N, C-alpha and C positions, 0 to 999 in steps of 0.2 A: 317615806315613815322613816325615822332613826332609830334604829334598834340599838347603838351603842349610847348608853348612858352617858359617857364621858362625853362624848363627842359635843353637847351641846354646852357642858363645863367650859370645855375649851373654846368655843366659840363667844362666849360669855366674858372667859378670862381674856382674850385678846381685844376683845371691846370695850373692856374696862379703863379707865385712867391707869397710867403706869407711874410708879414710884420710880422715878430716874435712880437713885440712890441705891433702892434695892436691886434695880437691875441691873448696874452696874456690879455690884457685890455678887451676884448672881452668876453672870458672866465670868468675873475673876474666877470664881468656883469653878465654873465649869470649864474654863481654859486651864486651868490648875491641875485637871486631873489628865490633860496630855503634856501641859508644860510646867511642871513643878516650880514653885518659887512665885509663882506669879502674885502680884498684891493689886489690890483694888486703890484706885487714889479717888477719894470720895473728896467732892464739895467744890466749891466756885472756881477759884484762879488755878485750875489744873494745870494750865499752858496746853490743852489740847490733849491730854494724856488722861483716860480713864482708869488706865491701869497699866500695869508695867510688867513685863517678861523680863528675868533676868538675863543679860547677856553677859558670860562668865569670862569675856572679854573685851568689854568695853561698858558704853553708857546702856541703860533698861531700854528694851523695846517696847515703844508705845504701843496701848491697845484703844482704840478709839472704838466707844460705845455708842448707838445711838437706836434711836426709837422713830427718827423719822422717817418720813416717805421720802424725801432728797436725801436719802444716805451718802451719796457719791457728794453731794455738796457740803454735807457735816463732815464726811472725812477729810477734804480737801482743806477746809478752814481750821481744821485741829491740826493738820498736818503742818499747815502755815505757823500754826501759834507754836507749835512745837520749834520750828525752823527759829521763829522771831525769837524763843526764850533761849536759844543757843546749842539745841541739845543736837550732837552730832550724827547720832542714829541714823541712819538711810533705812530703815527696815520698819514697818509698821504692822499690825494685825488688827484688822476690822471685824466687829461684831456686831448684827444689827437683829 
């Protein structure tokens, strides 16, 4: 028997369809609490970067956000896009 009334809501929320733009904005907001200055990069051709962390000494650090069950594959694909786009940054943050 489930006594926590929020537990069922959490399960229902996890099973529901995810709005990827809202998810990306939410991740940027959450990451921004620990890393001030993070910005969401919403939309189609983001060259593998769903958000960006400022690197005060160089290029922004890409944040790769995914809801895929194949998160590692998504991360590899997005980092390859970032390299193809000519971004020099060699660090990244992944959020699932």
